[in-house]
VOBA-1610 file (N, C-alpha, C; in pm, whole numbers, padded with zeros to 5 digits, always signed):
BEGIN
Met-07861+00491+04687Met-07736+00383+04737Met-07608+00443+04781Arg-07529+00415+04890Arg-07399+00465+04955Arg-07310+00462+04808Ser-07183+00552+04823Ser-07150+00574+04704Ser-07002+00551+04799Leu-06916+00387+04756Leu-06755+00401+04770Leu-06692+00447+04633Leu-06702+00494+04567Leu-06661+00558+04457Leu-06690+00700+04497Leu-06654+00807+04479Leu-06708+00920+04521Leu-06657+01033+04361Asp-06577+00952+04306Asp-06516+00990+04136Asp-06435+00912+04089Leu-06480+00880+03972Leu-06379+00822+03894Leu-06341+00869+03724Gln-06241+00884+03710Gln-06261+00957+03537Gln-06097+00871+03511His-06124+00876+03348His-06022+00787+03254His-05999+00952+03184Ser-05829+00975+03215Ser-05839+01135+03132Ser-05689+01109+03048Leu-05703+01193+02966Leu-05552+01209+02913Leu-05523+01408+02884Ala-05604+01463+02970Ala-05573+01579+02975Ala-05449+01594+03058Gln-05368+01734+03067Gln-05236+01736+03106Gln-05246+01719+03299Ala-05336+01753+03331Ala-05344+01757+03485Ala-05504+01644+03507Pro-05540+01638+03590Pro-05639+01619+03660Pro-05723+01705+03762Glu-05842+01734+03746Glu-05935+01820+03787Glu-06001+01718+03866His-05999+01773+03977His-06097+01649+04114His-06085+01716+04247Gln-06213+01738+04322Gln-06181+01767+04472Gln-06175+01661+04557His-06106+01690+04668His-06139+01586+04750His-06240+01637+04820Val-06258+01466+04917Val-06396+01497+04998Val-06320+01459+05131His-06393+01527+05248His-06304+01446+05334His-06328+01323+05375Leu-06209+01210+05455Leu-06197+01092+05473Leu-06219+01015+05351Ser-06187+01075+05184Ser-06157+00995+05079Ser-06012+00991+05070Cys-05963+00884+04975Cys-05838+00823+04981Cys-05838+00859+04803Glu-05743+00825+04740Glu-05710+00839+04653Glu-05665+00717+04573Met-05661+00663+04436Met-05599+00574+04363Met-05590+00602+04233Val-05443+00623+04182Val-05468+00620+04033Val-05357+00510+03962Tyr-05431+00507+03832Tyr-05344+00396+03772Tyr-05290+00439+03634Val-05161+00446+03588Val-05092+00508+03493Val-05129+00410+03386Arg-05186+00415+03253Arg-05222+00320+03145Arg-05108+00339+03032Arg-05064+00486+03019Arg-04993+00528+02918Arg-04896+00641+02966Gly-04782+00666+02958Gly-04701+00785+02971Gly-04639+00744+03138Arg-04543+00845+03163Arg-04482+00880+03293Arg-04532+00978+03381Ala-04510+00949+03497Ala-04567+01079+03579Ala-04438+01057+03683Arg-04419+01200+03757Arg-04335+01176+03892Arg-04439+01211+04015Phe-04488+01155+04063Phe-04563+01159+04213Phe-04510+01240+04359Thr-04515+01306+04392Thr-04448+01343+04523Thr-04549+01344+04651Ile-04504+01201+04741Ile-04645+01197+04829Ile-04550+01204+04948Ala-04655+01326+05078Ala-04576+01307+05186Ala-04427+01317+05206Gly-04315+01339+05068Gly-04205+01382+05136Gly-04141+01290+05042Ala-04204+01176+04967Ala-04115+01055+04872Ala-04184+01079+04711Asp-04069+01053+04653Asp-04063+01056+04501Asp-04091+00910+04490Tyr-04169+00909+04360Tyr-04192+00755+04302Tyr-04228+00807+04126Thr-04164+00740+04029Thr-04210+00747+03908Thr-04245+00635+03828Ala-04396+00673+03837Ala-04493+00573+03787Ala-04501+00591+03657Gly-04497+00465+03576Gly-04491+00438+03453Gly-04621+00330+03394Pro-04627+00283+03264Pro-04750+00202+03239Pro-04756+00081+03322Gly-04869+00045+03402Gly-04930-00075+03474Gly-04882-00061+03634Cys-04862+00088+03666Cys-04825+00137+03811Cys-04944+00181+03872Leu-05000+00119+03974Leu-05090+00207+04067Leu-05033+00270+04145Val-05092+00399+04195Val-05027+00520+04331Val-05159+00466+04423Phe-05092+00446+04558Phe-05235+00475+04660Phe-05164+00540+04741Ile-05222+00686+04765Ile-05253+00849+04854Ile-05376+00794+04948Ser-05357+00826+05037Ser-05447+00819+05205Ser-05490+00953+05178Ser-05601+00994+05256Ser-05693+01104+05299Ser-05583+01202+05390Leu-05485+01140+05458Leu-05412+01254+05522Leu-05300+01279+05426Glu-05268+01247+05320Glu-05169+01305+05241Glu-05117+01388+05104Glu-05049+01501+05152Glu-05024+01591+05035Glu-04931+01513+04911His-04993+01590+04798His-04939+01511+04732His-04923+01601+04573Gln-04795+01562+04512Gln-04832+01654+04380Gln-04771+01550+04273Val-04812+01584+04142Val-04764+01501+04040Val-04702+01631+03933Arg-04615+01542+03863Arg-04540+01647+03736Arg-04547+01485+03597Val-04638+01547+03494Val-04579+01459+03397Val-04448+01479+03336Leu-04406+01387+03308Leu-04228+01288+03243Leu-04266+01274+03091Ala-04375+01163+03050Ala-04408+01135+02935Ala-04530+01134+02900Glu-04599+01190+02748Glu-04666+01203+02729Glu-04688+01072+02600Pro-04831+01033+02577Pro-04935+01099+02618Pro-04927+01014+02801Tyr-04977+01119+02847Tyr-05045+01044+03007Tyr-05153+01028+03030Glu-05179+00884+02994Glu-05313+00836+03049Glu-05331+00745+03140Arg-05426+00814+03199Arg-05444+00749+03356Arg-05616+00740+03414Tyr-05618+00634+03503Tyr-05722+00677+03584Tyr-05736+00698+03697Phe-05781+00815+03748Phe-05761+00824+03927Phe-05919+00783+03955Ala-05939+00725+04078Ala-06076+00715+04173Ala-06059+00818+04296Ile-06122+00827+04365Ile-06138+00872+04460Ile-06252+00777+04534Leu-06217+00745+04660Leu-06304+00661+04715Leu-06326+00713+04870Ser-06457+00655+04889Ser-06492+00676+05098Ser-06438+00570+05175Leu-06333+00629+05272Leu-06278+00569+05375Leu-06400+00483+05404Pro-06529+00534+05521Pro-06578+00446+05569Pro-06650+00361+05485Glu-06672+00376+05304Glu-06735+00266+05237Glu-06662+00184+05207Leu-06517+00174+05206Leu-06390+00114+05207Leu-06425-00025+05287Ser-06413+00047+05414Ser-06427-00069+05560Ser-06570-00136+05524Arg-06673-00074+05481Arg-06784-00131+05472Arg-06775-00235+05387Ala-06727-00182+05283Ala-06708-00339+05174Ala-06638-00447+05216Phe-06560-00372+05233Phe-06382-00479+05274Phe-06385-00512+05407Pro-06479-00544+05500Pro-06450-00564+05650Pro-06342-00634+05697His-06296-00546+05833His-06201-00676+05844His-06035-00775+05750Ser-06091-00645+05623Ser-05968-00695+05507Ser-05854-00643+05495Pro-05749-00726+05475Pro-05625-00645+05449Pro-05569-00556+05342Leu-05729-00570+05245Leu-05701-00470+05106Leu-05693-00333+05174Thr-05778-00289+05259Thr-05802-00156+05294Thr-05651-00073+05321Ala-05574-00185+05371Ala-05469-00146+05458Ala-05395-00029+05378Val-05365-00036+05245Val-05309-00011+05182Val-05373+00172+05172Phe-05457+00190+05168Phe-05485+00299+05193Phe-05500+00401+05388Arg-05468+00299+05410Arg-05436+00355+05596Arg-05364+00352+05671Asn-05308+00281+05651Asn-05152+00230+05724Asn-05024+00287+05646Arg-04942+00328+05715Arg-04821+00393+05672Arg-04730+00312+05734Pro-04678+00227+05763Pro-04559+00188+05828Pro-04397+00167+05791Gln-04313+00162+05828Gln-04182+00151+05804Gln-04170+00125+05685Gly-04144+00156+05558Gly-04103+00066+05454Gly-04199+00101+05366Phe-04332+00172+05363Phe-04429+00153+05294Phe-04383+00233+05144Val-04478+00212+05016Val-04436+00255+04875Val-04595+00204+04887His-04550+00391+04833His-04681+00427+04781His-04739+00350+04617Cys-04656+00336+04536Cys-04673+00292+04410Cys-04619+00173+04373Val-04682+00129+04312Val-04674-00072+04271Val-04704-00120+04148Ala-04601-00181+04120Ala-04593-00155+03957Ala-04676-00352+03923Leu-04750-00312+03869Leu-04868-00441+03802Leu-04777-00547+03724Arg-04743-00454+03642Arg-04607-00540+03511Arg-04712-00671+03450Arg-04693-00784+03441Arg-04760-00876+03397Arg-04887-00863+03415Asp-04957-00833+03507Asp-05093-00761+03510Asp-05160-00664+03473Lys-05082-00611+03395Lys-05146-00478+03336Lys-05249-00525+03197Pro-05216-00569+03124Pro-05363-00637+03043Pro-05460-00624+03159Glu-05485-00719+03246Glu-05600-00789+03305Glu-05652-00629+03412Ala-05545-00555+03439Ala-05565-00424+03491Ala-05677-00280+03414Asp-05583-00289+03276Asp-05667-00216+03202Asp-05771-00235+03201Ala-05832-00380+03137Ala-05959-00381+03138Ala-06067-00414+03260Leu-05983-00367+03379Leu-06047-00393+03485Leu-06109-00266+03511Phe-06058-00164+03516Phe-06024-00023+03512Phe-06139+00010+03365Ala-06130-00047+03281Ala-06222+00051+03165Ala-06395-00042+03224Arg-06376-00162+03276Arg-06528-00178+03337Arg-06591-00131+03457Leu-06453-00066+03539Leu-06475-00006+03601Leu-06535+00113+03629Cys-06532+00181+03505Cys-06550+00309+03436Cys-06706+00301+03379Ala-06717+00206+03307Ala-06791+00198+03220Ala-06962+00129+03352Glu-06905+00077+03466Glu-07061+00052+03574Glu-07073+00167+03615Tyr-06972+00270+03634Tyr-06967+00403+03738Tyr-07055+00503+03657Ala-07025+00530+03527Ala-07104+00581+03471Ala-07252+00554+03393Gly-07263+00428+03408Gly-07371+00385+03357Gly-07486+00366+03470Asp-07592+00326+03459Asp-07703+00285+03577Asp-07775+00153+03540Leu-07700+00089+03544Leu-07714-00097+03553Leu-07745-00152+03702Pro-07827-00224+03655Pro-07872-00319+03837Pro-07759-00347+03882Cys-07733-00396+04037Cys-07690-00395+04101Cys-07521-00335+04068Ala-07545-00194+04070Ala-07385-00177+04018Ala-07342-00147+04101Arg-07367-00085+04224Arg-07258-00122+04328Arg-07181-00215+04393Gln-07304-00339+04376Gln-07219-00479+04351Gln-07108-00503+04307Met-07141-00481+04170Met-07054-00477+04024Met-06891-00372+04049Val-06938-00294+04121Val-06819-00182+04163Val-06730-00228+04249Glu-06789-00284+04341Glu-06737-00339+04462Glu-06632-00481+04442Ser-06686-00548+04351Ser-06604-00657+04335Ser-06519-00608+04218Leu-06501-00513+04127Leu-06392-00487+04047Leu-06291-00442+04101Leu-06365-00355+04191Leu-06213-00303+04314Leu-06151-00399+04375Gly-06223-00473+04417Gly-06191-00567+04500Gly-06063-00661+04402Gln-06090-00706+04281Gln-05967-00776+04204Gln-05879-00680+04187Leu-05943-00557+04144Leu-05790-00433+04130Leu-05654-00435+04231Leu-05726-00462+04363Leu-05665-00422+04518Leu-05604-00573+04543Val-05656-00694+04477Val-05596-00816+04510Val-05487-00827+04412Leu-05518-00749+04282Leu-05376-00760+04201Leu-05283-00684+04266Ala-05320-00586+04286Ala-05172-00507+04382Ala-05148-00563+04485Tyr-05243-00632+04538Tyr-05189-00711+04660Tyr-05052-00863+04627Arg-05068-00879+04588Arg-05029-01005+04473Arg-04887-00942+04421Ala-04833-00801+04387Ala-04739-00737+04356Ala-04659-00695+04439Cys-04743-00709+04594Cys-04688-00603+04693Cys-04713-00607+04827Pro-04712-00735+04858Pro-04777-00777+04942Pro-04762-00676+05078Gly-04622-00670+05091Gly-04598-00571+05201Gly-04656-00451+05248Asp-04691-00377+05150Asp-04794-00299+05181Asp-04913-00262+05211Phe-04973-00455+05217Phe-05102-00468+05260Phe-05098-00538+05401Ala-04958-00537+05477Ala-04968-00607+05557Ala-04967-00587+05710Val-05103-00661+05756Val-05182-00655+05868Val-05183-00788+05927Ser-05135-00844+06040Ser-05151-00927+06083Ser-05277-00981+06121Pro-05363-01095+06113Pro-05523-01103+06153Pro-05536-01145+06275Thr-05420-01026+06386Thr-05493-01041+06495Thr-05562-00937+06598Pro-05563-00998+06719Pro-05690-00945+06804Pro-05637-00756+06802Ala-05484-00773+06816Ala-05418-00647+06838Ala-05456-00575+06689Ala-05390-00600+06612Ala-05428-00561+06510Ala-05577-00499+06479Lys-05685-00568+06496Lys-05796-00575+06443Lys-05856-00436+06562Arg-05739-00422+06688Arg-05799-00333+06796Arg-05775-00178+06708Ile-05619-00189+06662Ile-05588-00078+06584Ile-05651-00060+06475Leu-05758-00101+06429Leu-05848-00064+06298Leu-05941-00040+06372Asp-05983-00068+06507Asp-06109-00003+06531Asp-06117+00135+06623Ala-05950+00153+06655Ala-05935+00287+06720Ala-05924+00426+06571Gln-05861+00323+06465Gln-05855+00441+06362Gln-06024+00461+06305Gln-06095+00402+06290Gln-06261+00401+06275Gln-06322+00469+06388Tyr-06305+00483+06518Tyr-06351+00558+06590Tyr-06285+00712+06608Met-06184+00704+06584Met-06101+00853+06535Met-06184+00886+06434Glu-06214+00851+06311Glu-06244+00885+06187Glu-06357+00928+06207Ala-06496+00893+06333Ala-06593+00917+06331Ala-06633+01042+06440His-06480+01044+06529His-06537+01133+06602His-06431+01212+06658Phe-06277+01277+06499Phe-06229+01344+06586Phe-06282+01519+06603Thr-06402+01525+06561Thr-06396+01656+06578Thr-06498+01699+06745Glu-06509+01568+06809Glu-06510+01596+06908Glu-06421+01650+07040Pro-06387+01619+07166Pro-06354+01638+07217Pro-06256+01488+07239Leu-06123+01463+07221Leu-06119+01327+07191Leu-05954+01311+07247Ser-05912+01275+07368Ser-05722+01255+07379Ser-05707+01096+07394Val-05579+01075+07388Val-05545+00925+07355Val-05628+00857+07483Ala-05585+00897+07609Ala-05638+00832+07748Ala-05778+00803+07678Asp-05877+00879+07668Asp-05952+00867+07619Asp-06036+00713+07552Leu-05964+00729+07408Leu-05928+00653+07328Leu-05898+00495+07348Ala-05756+00535+07443Ala-05703+00386+07485Ala-05832+00338+07608Ala-05920+00380+07691Ala-05987+00361+07793Ala-06119+00317+07693His-06170+00346+07586His-06279+00278+07525His-06247+00185+07476Leu-06102+00127+07445Leu-06049+00045+07366Leu-05992-00082+07462Tyr-06043-00064+07631Tyr-05984-00136+07716Tyr-05827-00151+07680Val-05740-00069+07689Val-05582-00097+07708Val-05561-00008+07756Ser-05379+00026+07751Ser-05318+00134+07861Ser-05306+00189+07730Pro-05284+00377+07751Pro-05253+00419+07644Pro-05099+00428+07608Cys-05011+00399+07686Cys-04900+00337+07632Cys-04866+00236+07492His-04980+00132+07537His-04959+00000+07483His-05063+00054+07310Leu-05131+00160+07355Leu-05218+00187+07235Leu-05138+00324+07163Ala-05065+00359+07172Ala-04944+00474+07100Ala-04807+00327+07057His-04764+00265+07123His-04668+00154+07056His-04724+00124+06969Ser-04871+00016+06950Ser-04869-00039+06877Ser-04927+00043+06693Phe-05005+00157+06771Phe-05097+00229+06611Phe-04942+00264+06583Arg-04862+00349+06621Arg-04785+00331+06548Arg-04690+00284+06444Ala-04672+00151+06500Ala-04600+00031+06459Ala-04669-00002+06315Gln-04823-00022+06294Gln-04934-00062+06223Gln-04948+00080+06142Val-04972+00173+06175Val-05046+00301+06072Val-04925+00356+06042Gly-04817+00411+06092Gly-04702+00465+06116Gly-04771+00675+06119Tyr-04802+00654+06195Tyr-04783+00815+06282Tyr-04869+00736+06471Ser-04830+00820+06504Ser-04891+00816+06663Ser-05036+00847+06646Pro-05089+00797+06772Pro-05242+00841+06774Pro-05329+00988+06811Lys-05209+01015+06835Lys-05177+01189+06840Lys-05219+01267+06685Gln-05135+01245+06627Gln-05065+01284+06514Gln-05196+01233+06413Tyr-05264+01107+06459Tyr-05378+01110+06373Tyr-05469+01194+06381Ile-05515+01168+06479Ile-05612+01290+06491Ile-05604+01387+06504Arg-05521+01469+06489Arg-05452+01632+06434Arg-05457+01598+06292Leu-05428+01532+06211Leu-05449+01528+06053Leu-05586+01513+06020Leu-05647+01389+06090Leu-05770+01394+06064Leu-05878+01585+06077Arg-05828+01597+06198Arg-05888+01778+06191Arg-05858+01855+06108Leu-05683+01844+06045Leu-05626+01948+05979Leu-05693+01925+05807Ser-05737+01804+05782Ser-05767+01737+05664Ser-05898+01805+05658Tyr-06019+01786+05764Tyr-06118+01836+05768Tyr-06147+01994+05735Ala-06060+02039+05850Ala-06030+02205+05806Ala-06030+02252+05640Lys-05904+02202+05569Lys-05895+02243+05438Lys-06030+02214+05400Glu-06093+02115+05393Glu-06199+02062+05301Glu-06313+02221+05354Leu-06326+02247+05470Leu-06397+02391+05502Leu-06332+02528+05435Leu-06171+02508+05439Leu-06157+02613+05354Leu-06159+02641+05252Glu-06184+02508+05146Glu-06207+02501+05061Glu-06350+02540+04972Thr-06445+02494+05006Thr-06550+02470+05018Thr-06672+02602+05100Thr-06660+02643+05173Thr-06658+02736+05269Thr-06626+02880+05250Asp-06735+02955+05290Asp-06657+03042+05357Asp-06702+03179+05491Asp-06682+03024+05565Asp-06689+03031+05701Asp-06541+03107+05773Ser-06578+03165+05864Ser-06433+03207+05916Ser-06346+03121+05993Ile-06192+03177+06002Ile-06090+03084+06054Ile-06174+03037+06179Ala-06142+03119+06285Ala-06260+03053+06390Ala-06307+02933+06391Ser-06418+02971+06325Ser-06534+02920+06297Ser-06475+02748+06245Ile-06397+02767+06140Ile-06338+02586+06086Ile-06254+02564+06206Ala-06212+02647+06285Ala-06089+02570+06366Ala-06234+02456+06488Val-06341+02589+06515Val-06436+02447+06638Val-06451+02359+06539Gln-06506+02381+06386Gln-06595+02291+06310Gln-06495+02146+06341Ser-06367+02162+06349Ser-06277+02058+06284Ser-06210+01995+06439Gly-06265+02060+06525Gly-06216+01954+06681Gly-06122+02094+06749Phe-06064+02191+06735Phe-05949+02255+06766Phe-06006+02315+06861Ala-05949+02312+07024Ala-05985+02406+07110Ala-06029+02507+07132Asp-05917+02607+07045Asp-05919+02751+07018Asp-05862+02766+06856Val-05880+02892+06850Val-05817+02916+06689Val-05660+02940+06714Asn-05630+03008+06785Asn-05487+02997+06771Asn-05361+02912+06753Asn-05411+02744+06852Asn-05385+02639+06850Asn-05373+02597+06686Phe-05510+02594+06611Phe-05537+02531+06489Phe-05443+02634+06413Ile-05434+02777+06419Ile-05342+02835+06269Ile-05205+02756+06362Arg-05159+02758+06442Arg-05028+02700+06444Arg-04991+02562+06393Ala-05101+02475+06453Ala-05127+02366+06368Ala-05080+02342+06223Phe-05194+02438+06154Phe-05191+02420+06028Phe-05080+02486+05943Arg-05037+02591+06019Arg-04849+02629+05990Arg-04758+02527+05994Gln-04776+02438+06114Gln-04676+02368+06067Gln-04651+02252+05967Cys-04814+02218+06013Cys-04822+02101+05875Cys-04825+02137+05705Tyr-04881+02190+05720Tyr-04872+02253+05526Tyr-04811+02422+05531Gly-04698+02435+05617Gly-04618+02546+05549Gly-04651+02677+05552Val-04794+02715+05553Val-04851+02846+05544Val-04977+02876+05631Pro-05023+02990+05670Pro-05153+02995+05778Pro-05273+02960+05708Pro-05416+02899+05774Pro-05481+02855+05698Pro-05513+03004+05617Gly-05574+03126+05636Gly-05583+03212+05558Gly-05533+03206+05425Gln-05403+03204+05442Gln-05299+03212+05278Gln-05315+03094+05215Trp-05382+02955+05265Trp-05390+02879+05206Trp-05500+02893+05114Arg-05588+02943+05202Arg-05753+02991+05126Arg-05763+03053+05045Arg-05676+03140+05024Arg-05633+03225+04895Arg-05572+03171+04759Arg-05488+03062+04780Arg-05394+02992+04699Arg-05464+02922+04619Ala-05601+02820+04750Ala-05644+02692+04677Ala-05725+02706+04556
//
């Protein structure tokens, strides 16, 4: 069975322990307590009933403010999200970061329902019942609908051919970023001009196509640094960079340290 949920845990520990998988995204639900989330430079205080959405490209830190800090955290496969909810605005909260995007959604009056849905989701994920995949997708869909109703602006993707084209562009990049790939190539694949693609892509996603490709490559490089003993030069090639110096420079610009230093502290 293909896995939509790569990891799902219910925790009261001081800090969650999990390993990110490339092209995975994260959803954290705070049941009790409070925590400060710093995501891509933005700060949020998440209390009971808050859902926090973190994309596969975003660095984040968590600091507990009030205990007991009880939460659920789920790691989800981005390709499987697209399969489970094709052409749905519900997946936009994991992909797109347009101007004004808010990572933290307060469910408030829907907290009892969210509590129950996460408890059932954990039971399905840990169990071995028939049709578990379908049940997991149904429960996750209900949670995303609650978040959508609470903060529809975060999911705002117009049901137009242009918006669908941008989603196609994202999925194509996610499948081919380790290959030589330029914005001109991508525009040709989608039968649009590079200028039109760049403008529309940034408005919907929050990054330029070039930035998106680079972040996909750097995200994958971080996984390889963390999970393999491959050389920096080898990781540069595997991640889609033309040469190791370009990779090191891009990594330092994005994360503040060169890849070798990041690997030692990871």
